Every structure is written in structure tokens, then in C-alpha cells.
C-alpha positions as CSV (number, residue, x, y, z in Angstrom):
1,M,126.2,74.0,103.8
2,A,125.7,76.7,106.5
3,N,129.0,78.5,105.8
4,D,131.7,78.1,103.1
5,K,134.5,76.0,104.5
6,D,137.4,78.2,105.6
7,F,139.5,75.4,107.1
8,T,139.3,71.8,108.1
9,L,141.0,69.5,110.6
10,K,143.1,66.6,109.4
11,E,144.4,64.4,112.3
12,G,144.0,67.3,114.7
13,I,145.9,69.8,112.3
14,E,144.2,72.8,110.8
15,V,144.5,72.8,107.0
16,G,142.8,74.6,104.1
17,G,143.0,78.3,104.7
18,S,142.1,81.1,107.1
19,T,140.8,80.1,110.5
20,K,138.9,83.3,111.3
21,G,135.9,84.5,109.4
22,T,132.4,85.6,110.2
23,L,131.5,86.3,113.9
24,G,128.6,84.2,114.8
25,T,126.0,84.2,117.6
26,I,125.7,82.2,120.8
27,S,122.2,82.3,122.4
28,A,121.4,82.9,126.0
29,S,120.9,79.2,126.4
30,N,124.5,78.6,125.0
31,A,123.4,77.3,121.7
32,V,126.3,77.9,119.1
33,D,124.3,78.7,116.0
34,L,126.7,77.6,113.1
35,S,124.5,79.2,110.4
36,T,125.5,82.6,111.7
37,G,129.3,82.3,111.4
38,N,132.4,80.3,111.9
39,Y,134.0,82.4,114.8
40,F,132.4,82.7,118.2
41,T,133.5,84.7,121.4
42,H,131.9,83.9,124.8
43,T,132.5,84.5,128.5
44,P,130.6,81.7,130.1
45,A,128.5,82.7,133.2
46,G,128.2,79.9,135.7
47,P,128.3,76.2,134.8
48,T,127.8,76.2,130.9
49,T,126.7,73.5,128.6
50,Y,127.1,74.3,124.9
51,S,125.1,72.9,122.0
52,F,125.9,73.2,118.3
53,T,122.9,74.0,116.0
54,N,122.4,74.4,112.3
55,P,125.7,73.0,111.0
56,G,126.6,72.7,107.4
57,A,127.4,69.4,105.7
58,V,131.1,70.2,106.1
59,Q,132.0,73.0,108.4
60,S,134.9,74.1,110.7
61,F,134.6,76.9,113.3
62,Q,136.3,78.4,116.4
63,M,135.4,79.4,119.8
64,Q,137.3,82.0,121.7
65,L,136.3,81.5,125.4
66,T,137.3,83.7,128.3
67,G,137.2,82.2,131.8
68,G,135.4,84.0,134.6
69,Q,135.3,87.8,134.8
70,E,138.7,89.4,135.3
71,A,137.1,92.8,135.7
72,V,135.0,91.6,138.6
73,A,138.1,90.0,140.3
74,N,139.9,93.3,140.1
75,S,136.9,95.3,141.5
76,F,135.3,93.3,144.2
77,N,136.4,90.7,146.8
78,T,135.2,88.8,149.8
79,T,137.8,87.6,152.3
80,L,137.3,85.4,155.2
81,Y,139.8,85.7,158.0
82,T,140.5,85.1,161.7
83,G,142.0,87.9,163.7
84,T,145.5,87.9,164.9
85,E,145.5,90.9,167.3
86,A,148.7,92.0,165.5
87,T,149.4,93.8,162.2
88,N,147.4,91.8,159.8
89,S,147.7,92.4,156.0
90,I,144.7,91.2,153.9
91,A,145.8,90.5,150.4
92,N,142.6,90.5,148.2
93,G,144.1,91.4,144.9
94,L,142.5,94.9,144.8
95,D,144.5,98.0,144.2
96,L,142.8,100.3,146.8
97,A,145.8,102.6,147.3
98,T,145.8,103.7,143.7
99,D,142.1,103.5,142.6
100,G,140.3,103.9,146.0
101,G,137.4,102.1,147.5
102,L,135.4,100.8,150.4
103,V,136.2,98.0,152.9
104,W,133.3,96.7,155.0
105,I,134.1,94.4,157.8
106,K,131.9,92.2,160.2
107,S,132.6,89.6,162.8
108,R,130.8,86.4,161.9
109,N,130.6,84.9,165.4
110,N,130.5,88.0,167.7
111,V,132.9,87.0,170.5
112,D,134.8,90.3,171.1
113,T,133.1,92.5,168.5
114,S,129.8,92.7,166.7
115,A,129.3,96.0,164.8
116,H,129.7,96.5,161.1
117,Y,132.9,98.6,160.4
118,L,133.0,100.7,157.2
119,F,136.3,102.4,156.0
120,D,137.0,104.1,152.7
121,T,139.9,105.7,151.0
122,V,138.2,109.1,150.7
123,R,137.5,109.6,154.4
124,G,140.9,108.0,155.2
125,V,142.3,105.2,157.5
126,N,141.0,104.5,161.0
127,K,137.8,106.5,160.2
128,V,134.9,104.5,161.2
129,L,131.1,104.4,160.3
130,H,128.8,101.6,161.5
131,S,125.9,100.7,159.0
132,N,124.0,99.1,161.9
133,G,123.9,102.4,163.8
134,T,123.2,106.1,163.4
135,G,126.4,107.4,164.9
136,A,128.7,110.0,163.4
137,E,132.1,109.1,162.0
138,Y,134.8,108.7,164.5
139,T,138.6,107.9,164.5
140,S,139.6,104.5,166.0
141,A,143.3,103.9,166.1
142,N,144.8,100.5,165.0
143,T,141.7,99.4,163.1
144,L,142.2,99.8,159.3
145,T,145.6,101.3,159.1
146,S,146.5,101.4,155.4
147,F,144.9,100.8,151.9
148,N,147.4,98.9,149.8
149,T,148.0,98.0,146.1
150,T,146.9,94.5,146.9
151,G,144.3,95.0,149.7
152,F,144.5,96.7,153.1
153,T,146.3,96.3,156.6
154,L,144.6,96.1,160.0
155,G,146.1,97.1,163.3
156,N,145.7,95.1,166.5
157,Q,142.2,96.6,167.5
158,D,139.8,93.8,168.5
159,A,137.0,95.5,166.6
160,V,138.4,94.2,163.3
161,N,141.1,91.8,164.3
162,S,140.2,89.9,167.5
163,S,141.9,86.4,167.7
164,L,138.6,85.1,169.0
165,D,136.5,86.2,166.0
166,N,136.0,85.0,162.5
167,F,135.5,88.0,160.1
168,V,134.3,88.6,156.7
169,S,135.5,91.6,154.6
170,W,133.8,92.9,151.5
171,S,135.9,95.2,149.5
172,F,134.6,97.4,146.7
173,K,137.2,99.1,144.4
174,K,136.1,102.3,142.6
175,T,135.4,101.2,139.1
176,S,133.4,102.5,136.1
177,K,129.8,101.2,136.2
178,F,130.5,99.4,139.3
179,F,131.2,101.6,142.4
180,D,132.2,105.2,143.3
181,I,132.5,107.3,146.4
182,V,131.7,110.9,146.7
183,T,132.0,113.3,149.7
184,Y,130.4,116.7,149.8
185,A,129.4,119.4,152.2
186,G,125.7,120.1,152.6
187,N,124.1,123.5,151.6
188,G,120.5,123.2,152.5
189,S,119.2,123.9,149.0
190,N,118.0,121.7,146.2
191,R,121.1,120.7,144.2
192,T,123.0,118.1,142.2
193,I,126.2,116.3,143.1
194,A,128.6,115.1,140.4
195,H,130.0,111.6,140.5
196,N,132.3,109.4,138.3
197,L,130.4,106.2,138.2
198,G,130.0,106.3,134.5
199,S,126.4,105.2,134.5
200,A,123.2,105.9,136.4
201,P,123.5,104.5,139.9
202,G,121.3,101.6,140.8
203,M,121.7,102.4,144.5
204,I,123.1,105.3,146.5
205,I,123.9,105.1,150.3
206,I,124.4,108.4,152.1
207,K,125.6,109.1,155.7
208,D,126.0,112.3,157.6
209,R,129.5,112.1,158.9
210,D,129.3,114.7,161.6
211,N,126.0,113.9,163.3
212,T,123.8,111.2,164.6
213,S,121.5,110.3,161.5
214,D,120.1,107.5,159.6
215,W,121.8,106.1,156.5
216,S,119.7,107.2,153.6
217,V,119.2,104.8,150.6
218,Y,118.1,105.5,147.0
219,H,117.4,102.3,145.1
220,R,116.0,102.2,141.6
221,G,113.6,99.3,142.8
222,Y,111.9,101.8,145.2
223,G,110.5,103.6,142.2
224,S,111.2,106.8,140.4
225,G,112.3,110.1,142.0
226,G,111.0,110.3,145.6
227,P,111.0,107.0,147.6
228,A,113.8,106.3,150.0
229,G,114.8,103.8,152.7
230,F,117.3,103.4,155.6
231,L,120.3,101.1,155.7
232,N,120.5,101.0,159.4
233,N,117.0,99.8,160.3
234,T,114.2,97.5,159.1
235,D,111.7,100.4,158.2
236,A,109.5,100.3,155.1
237,A,110.3,102.5,152.1
238,F,108.7,106.0,152.2
239,S,108.3,108.9,149.8
240,L,109.7,112.3,150.6
241,A,110.5,114.9,148.0
242,T,113.1,116.6,150.1
243,Y,115.3,113.5,149.8
244,W,116.2,113.2,146.1
245,N,114.2,116.3,144.9
246,N,111.9,113.9,143.0
247,T,114.7,113.3,140.4
248,D,116.4,110.1,139.4
249,P,120.3,110.0,139.3
250,T,122.1,110.2,135.8
251,S,125.4,108.9,134.6
252,T,127.1,112.1,135.8
253,Q,125.1,113.4,138.8
254,F,122.6,112.7,141.5
255,S,120.0,115.1,143.0
256,L,119.4,116.1,146.6
257,G,116.6,118.0,148.3
258,T,116.9,119.7,151.6
259,F,116.4,116.9,154.1
260,A,118.8,116.9,157.0
261,N,119.9,113.4,156.5
262,V,121.4,114.2,153.1
263,N,121.8,118.0,152.8
264,T,122.0,120.3,155.9
265,S,124.2,123.3,155.5
266,G,127.5,122.9,157.3
267,R,127.4,119.1,157.5
268,N,129.8,116.7,155.8
269,Y,128.4,113.6,153.9
270,V,129.7,110.5,152.2
271,A,127.9,108.8,149.4
272,Y,128.4,105.3,148.1
273,L,127.2,104.7,144.6
274,F,126.6,101.2,143.3
275,G,126.1,100.7,139.5
276,H,123.4,98.9,137.6
277,D,124.4,97.3,134.2
278,T,122.6,94.9,132.1
279,T,125.1,94.5,129.3
280,A,126.7,91.1,128.6
281,D,129.8,91.9,130.6
282,S,128.1,93.7,133.5
283,M,129.5,93.3,137.0
284,I,126.5,94.5,139.1
285,Q,122.8,94.7,138.8
286,C,120.4,96.5,141.2
287,G,116.7,95.5,140.9
288,S,113.5,94.4,142.5
289,V,111.2,91.4,142.2
290,A,107.8,90.6,143.4
291,Y,107.8,87.9,146.0
292,N,104.8,85.9,147.2
293,S,105.4,82.2,147.4
294,G,109.0,82.3,145.9
295,A,110.7,84.3,143.2
296,T,113.4,83.8,140.6
297,V,115.8,86.5,139.3
298,N,117.5,86.1,136.0
299,L,120.7,88.2,135.9
300,G,122.3,86.5,132.9
301,W,125.2,85.3,135.3
302,S,125.8,83.6,138.6
303,P,126.3,86.0,141.5
304,Q,129.0,85.9,144.3
305,W,127.3,88.5,146.6
306,V,123.7,89.5,147.0
307,M,122.1,92.0,149.3
308,T,118.2,92.0,149.6
309,K,115.7,94.1,151.4
310,D,111.9,93.9,151.7
311,T,110.3,97.2,150.7
312,A,108.0,96.8,153.6
313,V,109.3,96.2,157.1
314,G,112.2,93.7,157.1
315,N,116.0,93.3,157.5
316,W,118.6,93.9,154.9
317,N,120.4,90.6,154.2
318,I,123.8,89.8,152.7
319,A,124.8,86.5,151.3
320,D,128.1,85.7,149.6
321,A,129.8,82.8,147.9
322,A,132.7,82.7,150.4
323,R,130.4,81.9,153.3
324,G,128.0,79.8,151.2
325,I,125.3,81.1,149.0
326,G,123.2,78.0,148.5
327,D,125.1,76.2,145.8
328,D,124.0,72.9,147.3
329,G,120.3,73.9,147.2
330,S,120.2,75.0,150.8
331,R,120.2,78.5,152.2
332,G,123.6,79.8,153.3
333,P,124.3,82.1,156.3
334,T,123.2,85.7,156.2
335,L,124.5,88.9,157.8
336,Y,122.2,91.9,158.4
337,P,123.6,95.4,157.5
338,D,121.2,96.9,159.9
339,A,121.9,94.7,162.9
340,S,124.9,93.5,164.8
341,N,123.8,89.9,165.0
342,A,126.2,87.1,164.4
343,E,125.6,85.4,161.0
344,T,122.5,83.3,160.9
345,A,122.2,80.0,159.1
346,N,119.2,79.1,156.9
347,A,117.7,82.6,157.4
348,A,116.3,84.9,154.9
349,T,118.8,84.5,152.1
350,V,118.9,83.5,148.4
351,I,120.0,80.4,146.5
352,R,122.3,81.2,143.5
353,T,121.8,79.6,140.2
354,A,123.9,79.6,137.0
355,T,121.9,82.6,135.7
356,G,120.9,84.4,138.9
357,F,119.2,83.4,142.1
358,T,116.0,82.1,143.7
359,M,114.2,83.4,146.8
360,P,112.7,80.2,148.3
361,S,109.1,80.0,149.3
362,G,108.2,80.9,152.9
363,V,111.5,82.6,153.7
364,F,110.8,86.3,152.7
365,N,107.8,88.5,153.4
366,P,105.3,88.6,150.6
367,S,106.0,92.0,149.0
368,T,108.6,93.5,146.6
369,Q,112.1,92.6,147.4
370,L,115.1,94.9,146.4
371,Y,118.4,93.4,145.5
372,V,122.0,94.2,144.6
373,A,123.9,91.4,143.0
374,I,127.6,91.2,142.0
375,R,128.8,88.8,139.4
376,S,130.9,85.8,140.3
377,A,134.6,86.0,139.1
378,A,135.1,82.3,139.5
379,A,136.1,80.3,136.4
380,T,133.1,78.3,135.2
381,S,132.6,74.7,134.3
382,I,132.1,73.9,130.7
383,T,130.3,70.9,129.0
384,Y,130.6,70.4,125.3
385,P,128.3,68.2,123.2
386,S,128.9,64.5,123.6
387,S,129.3,64.4,119.7
388,V,132.7,66.2,120.1
389,K,135.8,64.0,120.1
390,F,138.8,66.0,121.4
391,Q,142.4,65.4,120.4
392,G,143.8,63.0,123.0
393,G,140.3,62.0,124.1
394,I,140.1,64.6,126.9
395,A,138.1,67.9,126.9
396,P,140.2,71.0,127.7
397,Q,140.0,72.5,131.1
398,T,137.9,75.6,131.6
399,P,139.9,78.8,131.0
400,A,141.2,80.3,134.2
401,N,139.7,83.6,135.5
402,G,140.5,86.3,132.9
403,E,142.3,83.7,130.6
404,T,141.3,83.4,126.9
405,D,141.6,80.1,125.1
406,L,140.8,79.2,121.5
407,L,139.2,76.0,120.4
408,T,138.7,74.7,116.9
409,F,136.0,72.3,115.8
410,S,135.2,70.5,112.5
411,T,132.4,68.3,111.2
412,K,132.4,66.4,107.9
413,D,129.0,64.7,108.4
414,G,126.6,67.5,109.0
415,G,127.0,67.6,112.7
416,T,126.7,64.0,113.6
417,S,130.2,64.1,115.0
418,Y,132.9,66.8,115.6
419,T,136.6,66.8,116.0
420,G,137.8,69.3,118.6
421,V,141.3,70.9,119.2
422,H,142.5,73.1,122.0
423,S,144.4,75.4,119.6
424,I,145.6,78.1,121.8
425,D,146.0,78.0,125.5
426,N,145.9,81.4,127.4
427,A,145.9,83.7,124.4
428,S,145.1,86.7,126.6
């Protein structure tokens, strides 16, 4: 047999000894290899179908399954809302008051307002920057009036709360390996700036708060050290040593040259840092993919938010699950960070899959495409092998987001059939 029998099931009851033993492995294709152990832990990514391989003649094992990604749900949120032109509290579950973060708001239908509005906890309430323009930071009363422990509050300003407009808000909480905010004063000399992201950033976006200037973008997909881009326009990437001083960022600091957009003496800047993490429990990845007649990106999980940019001339594009990200096989609506356009259906956007996303043929320019992808926090759907007979005849529901369930399985005929029991519901 593959493993010594630690316990068995008799009429749905565990008997015969300890239920937890050797930690086994589950492959990227969700194959539970019973020759490697009798206790398995997993956080499913997207719709998941398990298979059981290499069973012993008589074997019991347990699976500890965690639904969704609680860390993601506590760090990022997309909220759709219609304005009220009165005090409007947006409860998105993020503790922005304590931990800090960024709120990015855009009208989807552009009736009374059209620009992108970016607010963050470091610069303070009512302090506005527009990603689709070059303007300096300014104060606009009654826009975003408070950051709360469960989200944020809007005033009656039409720009973010018109009753004629449908809005989307993207909120990023400061979280290790996910997102950080740094403000600094320029000094006009090559230098480094400390950050608290906890990992090397995959993308950094910098804006001069005091003057008209482009939004400068470092992205690991541009290449090492020198290349940069602009968030506020469609320009191609370019190389200029005076941006990043030909130095890639590290887990504790990023480098700046002397270029005015990022480091002029006497000017104040804000930097938004986005993580890049390829570990099993990652929340965000920043990468690039060659696109000719289509492309597939494997993240290891299903995304809820994807931003893309052609390294040649082309718009930045944002797709998200709340507005539709192609789950039905068609392209969902996109918004352009560099433009004030209303959302555009079936434009240059991605179609998400259980393990990443595809970029359909004929939609994007044939060149290298940058991306930033944030993991879905939604509970996944789970399919077990048809050879499993669960107690009561009904398979257990997928664990809720952040909830951990324990399931026990046993075979007495070498894997031809299994008995399954939902041993513990919400053990987290």
C-alpha cells in the first residue's frame, strides 16, 4: 500500500487511530498524490477539479481546504456604486484608516464627470491627482472626505458622487508584498528611497505633486534598470538613465536619477509601489508576455483585476471581475488610466481563466504586453472525483472566503471507490 493505514472510516465514522500524519503533495493540476502522504493542505485557485492518484490498497487521508484568499479580500477591493450627491459611505471591508492605502475612482458612463480621481491616506483627504492628466495635486472639497476602518466616505461633489453617474472604485490597502505608498522631497541627485513593501516592487508609479508633469512608471516587464513609461499617455517605453539610475528596485529601496519627473530639488513626490510575488499564496504579479496572434498568461490563480499596457504605443487598460472580465468567454468592458473615456465594451481587454488570463487574437498590438494582475478573493467551485461517495450523498459546499474545512476520505479497494466525510466545517 502507498501509506500505512492511520485510520479508516466505518459508516462515516473515523476509527483506528491518529487522523493526521505525513504531509503530502498536490500538483499544479490538482492531482492529490496519495503515495506522498495522508494529509494535504490546499487553497484552490479558481474552479478546481481534484483527482486522486497512486492510492494504496487500503488508505485513508485528509484534505484541509481553505476557500478563496482572505489576505486578498483584506487588501484589495473593487466596488461599483451610483452616486447620491449626499454623504456616501462606501463599505468595502478594507481598514484604510489604520493601515493606509489608495482609492482610485472613475465614472463608468461619463455623464457629469469623466476624469480618474486618485486619493491616498499619505497625502490626505480631498487631495486629488488625475492619472489621465499631468496636473499637480490640488484640494477639492467634498470629494473623498474620510478614510475609514471599513472603507471610505465621499462628500457631495459630482466628480466622485454624481447621481447621474455609475462609478467604479479600486482600493489598495498597504500590505506586505502587495502595495505601499511613499512620499519624498526631491534633491536633484542620484539617490535611493526606502520603502516598506517587503519585496522588490514589480511596478512603481511616481507623480510630481507640485508641478505639471507626466506620471513616471517603472515596470519589471520593461527590462532591467533604465526603461520607463508614462501612465498618463500612450507613449512607448524608453530608456533614460536619469530615471532609475540604471538600478532595479530591491525589497527595501528603489533608486532615482536626476530627471525632473522623479527627483527635482524642492519638489514633492508620491510613489505607489505594487508587489510582484510568485509564491503559492501570492496576491499580485507584474509581468510581460509576447503578443502576436494571441497570448496566454499562467499566474497559478484566477485574477479579479488586470491592467495591461503595450510597450509600444497603446493605451493602458483595466479590466476587473466586478464589471466583467470575460468569464463567459467574451471580452468585458475596459477603462483607460491614461484617458477620460467612458468604459468601452469588447475593447482591448483580457479573458480570465482558472489559472490566469488570455489575450485574444487580433485585439492587442503585436508587441510585448505588460500586465499587473491581482488574485481573485472569491470562493472557488470544487469538483471531487466521481468515485467519491460522500456521507448523505451530497458533496460539501466550497469553503467560504478565508474559511478552512477538513475532509476525510478512505478507500478499501485500491482507489476504485472512496468514502468521503466533511469532518470539520470552518476550522479557521
